[in-house]
N, C-alpha and C positions, 0 to 999 in steps of 0.2 A: 476366359480367364479362371472364373468360377469354379466351372468344370475340371478343369487341370489342377486347379486344389483339392478339391473334393477326390478325385481319382487317386492323387499322390497319398492323401491320407489314407484312403480304404486300401490302397494296395500295400502300403508300409504297416498297416494295422494287421492286414491278411498275412503279411510276411512275419511279421513278428510272432502271431499265435502258431502259423506254421513251422517256425523253427524252432518253438517251444514244443511241439509235441512230434517233430519228424524223430523218425527212431530208425535205427539201422536195422537192415534186413537179415536174417540167418543165412548161412550159419556165419560165425566169427570164430577165427582163428588165434590162440591164445599161444605165444611163443614167451618162453621165460627161459632163464639162467639154472642149470641144476647142478649140484654139487655131490657127484660120485663119490669123492673121497670119503665124505661125511657118510653117504650110504654105507659103502663099506665096511668101514671101522664101525659103523653101530651095529654091523651083524657080530661083534665082539661084545655088546650090550644087551641086557633085556629088552624088548620093545614095548611098547605101552600094554598090550596083553598078557604077558609075562608079567609085569610089575603087578597088574592087577592080581595076579595069583598067588605073587608074593604078598601084597598086602592082606588077600585074605587069609593066608595060611597063619599069619602073624596075629591077626586079629583072632583068628580061631581058638591060638594056642595061648593068647595071652603074652606075646613075647614084646618086649621094649625095641623099638625101630633101632636103637643107638647102642643095642646091648650084643655083644660075641654071637651069641646065639642066632641074632639076626643077620650079622655078616656071614655064618656059616652057611645058613639056609640059602643067600643070596647067592654065595659062591658056587652052592652045590646045583643051583638051577642053571645057572649061567654056565658050568661045565657038561651038565647034560645037553644042553643046547647046544655047544661047542661039538659034543661027539656026533650027535645024531644031525648036526648042519652037514650042506657041503663045503668042508674043510677047504678044497683045493680052490674056493673062490678066495678065500683069506689070503691066498698066498701068488695071489696073480696081482700084476701093477695094475694102474688103474686102467688103460689102454684095452688091455684083454678082461680085465673084469667085464668093463665094457659091453666087449664083443660078445662074449659069453652070456652075462645075467642079462643083457637088454636085447639079443639077438631077433625075439619075436615082434619087437616093437618098434626096431631102427630102420631109419628110409634114409639112405644113401643119395646126397644131393652130388650132380654133377655138372649142373650148368654154373657158369662163370658168375650170374648176378648171385644165385644162392650159395655160392661157395664164400662168394665176398660177404654176403651177409651176415654168414654164421660166424665167419672168422671176427668180423666187427663186433657183432654182439656177445659173441663167447668172449671176447677179451676187455669188455667194456667193465669198469670197477663202479659206476655210477651212471645215472642218466644222462650226466653230462657228456660221457664219452662216445655217448650214441652217435652214428653222422646224423647231419643236417636234417636229409630226406627223411629219416624214418622218426624224428623226433613226434611228429603229429601224431605217431600211432601208440604213443605212449599217453600215460594219464596224470593230469598235474597232481590230484589225489593220493598219489602214493610216490614213495621214493626208489622203489623197488624195478629193476630192469624188466618190466611185463610188456609185450608190445601186443596189440590187439588189430588184427587186419579181418577186413571182408574179404572174401573167395577172389575179387576181382584185383585187391590190393598185396595178395600175399606173394611175396617176393618169389617163394621157391614153387615148382609144378609138382602136384600133388595128384593130379588128374588120373595118374596110370595106377594110384593106390587108394583102395577103399578105406577110409577114412570114417572110423564108427565114432558117434558122439559121445563124447564122457571120457574117452579112453586115452592115457597118455602115451603118445608116439614120442619117439626121437629122432630129431634131423641131423645128418652128423656128414661130415666129410670124409673121404673115402679112406684118410688114413685112420678114422676114427680118434683123432684127436681134438677135434674142435666140433661141439655138438649143444643143443638146445632141445627143450621139450616142446611139443605142440599137442594143443588139444583144441578138438572141437567142440563147439557149443551153439546148439540149434534152439535151444529154449532162452530167450534172452531177457535177462530180468536183473535191475538194479537191488543194491542190498536192500533197500528200503522194499523195495517192490516183493523181494522174496519174504521179509517179514510180514508185510500185508496178507501176503498169501498161505502164510505158513508153513514155507517151505525152506525156514532158516537149519534146521537139523537135519533135512535132507542134502546127504553128500553127493548126492549126483546133482546136484544144481549147484550151477559156478556164477557169482554175483561179477556183474561185467560193472565199471566204473561209469557215474552217471554222464560223464564228460566225453567218454567213448560211445556210449550207446545211444545219447542225445548229443550230436556234435556240435550242435549250431545253439545249444541251451543257452551258452553264455554268451554268443557271439551275437545273440539277436538284439541285444541293447543298443548296438552300433546301427540297428536300423533307424532308431530316433534322428541320431546327429544326420545320417544320411537324408532322412526325412526333411529335417529343418533346411540343409543346405538347399535340396529339392525344391523348396517354397521361397527359398530366398533369395535364387539366382533370378528367377524370371521377374521379380519384381523392379530388375533394371529396366524392361520394356514397358511396366506400368508407368513410369515416370516421363515418357518419352511425349514432349510438346504436341499439342492438337495442331494439325497442317490445315489452315481454311485462306488458302491464298486469295479467294473471290473476296472475304470478308473484309470490307474496309475499315474494322476495325483492328484488324490484324496489321501492328505498325511494327516496320522491319527496324525503327530506331530501338525499339523495346525488346527487340531480340537476346541481347546481352544481358538484358536484367532477368529475363524467363531463365535464358541458358545458367544463370549465374547459381537460380536455385535448384535448377535439375544438375548440376554440376555437385553443388554442395551437398544433395540429396544421395547421389553416388558414392561420393568420397565417404561418406558416414556408412553407406552399406555396404560399402568395400570394405570398411575398417571394423564393421560388426563381424562379417565373413572371417576375415583373417583371423580376429581376436578368438571367435569361436572354434575354428580350425586349430588354433595353438592350444587351446584349452584341451579339445579332444586328443592332441597329439600325447598329452601329457600321459592319458591312459593306452595311447596306441604302442607307443615306443615304451610302456612301465617305466617311466622316469621315477627315481625315488621323490614320495612325498616330503621327506626329510630335507632335501638337499634342492630344495627350488622348486621341484615338481607342485608341491600343494600351493605356493605361491602363484604360479603360473595358472593352473588351474582355476585358481579363486578369481583372479584380477582378469583373465581371459575372459573367464563367463560374464563377470562384471563389467568389463567393457563391452564386451559383445550385447550385452543386454541394452545398455547405457546407448551404443552407436543406434542400435535399431530402432529405439524410441526416438532419437536426434532424428533419423532416415524419416520415418514418419511425418514425423513433424514438418519437415522441408518438402516432402513428395507432398505434404497437402497444399504448402503454401505454394508449389508449382504450379499445382492443378488449379487454385484459386487465380491465381496469376494468368494461366493459360486462359481459362475460361474468360475470365472479363477482357484479354487481348482477342478473342475472337468474338466479342459480342455478347457472349452468355451472361444473362444476370447482370447487365450494365444500366444504373441508373441514369448516368450521365455519362458525357464524354465530353471537357474543355478542353480546345486549345487557346494558346496566348500568343500575341506577338513579343519579340525579345526585350522591347524596350519595357512592357507590364510585365514581364516577367523577372527581369532585373530590378526593377521596382520591388516585386513581391520578394524577391532573395533579401534586399537590403532591410526591407520593413522585417521579415521574420528573424533575422540575425539581432537587431535591435531589441524585438522580443524577446528572444532566448537569452541576449546578454544582460538584460533587465531581470528576467527571472532569475538568473545565475548568481545574480548581484546579491539579491536578498537572500537565496539560498547561503550562499558564501558568508556573508554575514552572521546569519543564523549559526552556521555551524562553526566559524571562527568564534565565536563566543562560548562556545560549546567546548571546544579545545581549550581555550584559555583557562575557562572556568576549573574544567577537569584537571588540567595541567598545573594550573596556579595552587589548586587543592594540594596537588602531589608535591609540590615544591615545597608549600608550608609545611606539611607532613615530614619531608624529609630533608633537611637543609642542605644535607651531603651530596643530594642527586639533584640538587635544584637548578644548577648549573647546565647539566645533560638533558634533564626533562625541558627544560625551558628551549635548548635548541632543537628538542625533538617538535616540541609544540610547534614552533615558528617553521620548520621544515615541514610541515605537516600543512599548516597553513599556505605556505610558498605553493606546495605541490597541488592542493587543493584550487588556488586561484589558478595556476599556468593552466591546469586541466579545463577549468571552469571557461576559461577564456579561449583557449585553442580548438575545443571542440566544437561549440556555436560557430568557428570561423571555417572549419574545414567542411562542416556539414554544410555551410552556407556556399562553399565554392564548388562543392560538387552537384549541389541542389542548379546553382547557376550552369554549370556543365550540362546538365540533363535536357532532353528534349522539353519544351513548353507545355506538356500535356499534363490532365486530369483526367483520371478514368475512374470512376466512382461506382463500386458496386453494393451489394445489399449487406456483405462480410467483410468489403475489405475496398482499400483506397489505392490506386498507384499515382502517385505525386511525382512527376517529373521519373526518377530512377529509382525512388524511394517508395519501397511497397509494404504497408500496412495492413494488417489483417486481425480481426477480433473473432474471426469464426474457427480459430484453434483452439484446442483443448487449452484447458485453463484461462484463455483469453475471454473478457465480456466486455460488451458494448456497454457503456456508460450513459452518453447523452450526443445530442447534435443540436447546435445552435447555431444562429445568424450573429455575429458581431460587424456592425457599421462602423468605419472608420474610413482613413484616408483610402485603404483600399479593402474593400469589404471580402469578410470571412466567414466559410463555413467551418465552423470548429467542431470537430468530432473527436468525442473523448472515449477512449478504451483503457481497460486496466489487464493487467495479468499479474500471476501468483508470484510473491519470493516468500523465502524464508519467514520474514517477519510479517506478513499480511499480504497487500496486494500493492502495485504501483500504477499509476495512471499516466499514460501517454495523450498527449493532446496532440492531434493532426490539424494545422490551420491549412485548410483550402481555399485559395485565391477565387472571388464569385467574379467571372467576366462582365462588362457592362452589358445592360439588358439581360442579363440569367437571374435576376435577385428571385424573381418568381419561380424559376425554376429549383433555385436553392433552395427555397422555404418548402417547396414541395420534396424535396429529397430529405431535408432535416425530420419533416412529417412522415414520412414513410419509415426512415431508421429508427424514429423513437416509437413508431409502431411496431417495427419489428423486436423491440426489448420485451414488448408486453407480449 
C-alpha cells in the first residue's frame, strides 16, 4: 500500500508540473470578426500616417490645432486624398467592396461545417453567443470574439491554400455576406513572453493568451483534489479486519465489536470524501461565493478534515482490537463463568453509582451557590433562575443514575471475557484504548475486595485539561500473580 501512495503522489506531482509547462504546438490559427463598414468609411478620413503629416505641418508653421487655418489644412489633405484614391471603392456597397478590396486574400468556404461556423461567429455579438462546441477556443482573459485553433481543430479546410504566417486572410461564404479574418501564427508567445524577449514593438509578432497557449495551466490545480481522492479511497481496504481462523484468540462473539469499529471508521471516511467533493463542486460548477458557495466551500473542507481525523482515530482502534483478537500483543485473556460475571457487573454498578453520587452532590452544591447568587442579585428573575437551577439538578441526577444502569446492562449481555493488551483492554464488548493520539496511560494497580480488581487508569484530552477513565478488570480466582505481573508490565511501559 505504501508503494501505491508513493506512486500516486509521484504521478500527480509530475502531472502538475507537466500541465504547467505543456504548450500548444504551432501553428495556431486566429479567427476573429472584422468590421468592413468601418474600414470603408475610414477611407474618407485621414489615416494614422496622414495624421502625422498633418501634425508636423501645424508644428512647423506654429498653427493652433483649433484655429480655422488648421481646419483648412486638414480639409485640403483630405480632399487631396479623395482625389487620388480609388473613388469607386467608396461608392460600392459592403459586399461589393469586400469582393473587390479583399479579392487577393479571400478564401471561399464551401463545406457545410465551415459555412455553419462562419455564420455563427459572424452573427455573434459577444462571447455568450458563440456555440457551446466553440467556447473552449475562446480566451477567458478577453471579452472580444476571438478564437484560437490548432491545425487539427480548425473547423474549415485550408489545406488547398498556401496560408502564409502573419498574413490576414478572409474566410467567407459563397455570397460574401458572412466573413471572418484568419491569421496563421507559427511563433507562439504570450504577451509577457514577448516583453521578456523584447518583441513587444515588433508588429509581426502576435501575442497568444496564456490560457490558450498553455491550456492546462489553470486546470492543473484539479490534480490535487484527484490525488486526495486517489489516496483516500484505498483506505477502505486498510481497515479490513485480520483473518486468522486458526488462532484461538479469534472469538466469533467479538466480531460485532470489531465490525462496529470498522463500520464507524468507514462512515467517517465516506463523510469526509463526500464533504471534500461538495467543497470541490463549488469551484467546478463556478458557484457564486456570495450566494452560498463560500459557505459550502468552507464548511465542506472543515467537515472533510474533521471526518478524516476521526476516521484515522477509529481505524487505529479497529487495528488495535483486531490485533488483540488475533493474539497479537496480548498480555492476558481471562474468561469467566456467568455467575461470577453477573456479580462483577453488580459490583461495578454499585461502584459507579457511589462515585456518581459524590460527583452529583458536588455539582448540585455549585449550581445552588451560582444560581442562589443570581437570585439574590436579581430578585425579579429569582423564580425563573430557581426553576432553571432545579431543572439542571434534576437532569444531572437522571443522567447520573441512568447511564451506569444502561452501561451495566450492556456489560451483563456481553461475553464474559477480558483480553488485556499492552495499549488496550477489551472488557466484554467495551473496548478501551490508551494507545490513541491524545490518550495517555496513567496507572495500573490491584484492589482487593469482594471481587479482586485490576484497576487501569488512562486519560484523554479535553478543552479544560485531561479527563481520567478507570477500567475495572475482574481478576479470576487463581490469577492474582498473573494480574500483578500485568500491572507491573503496564507500569514499566509507562516509563
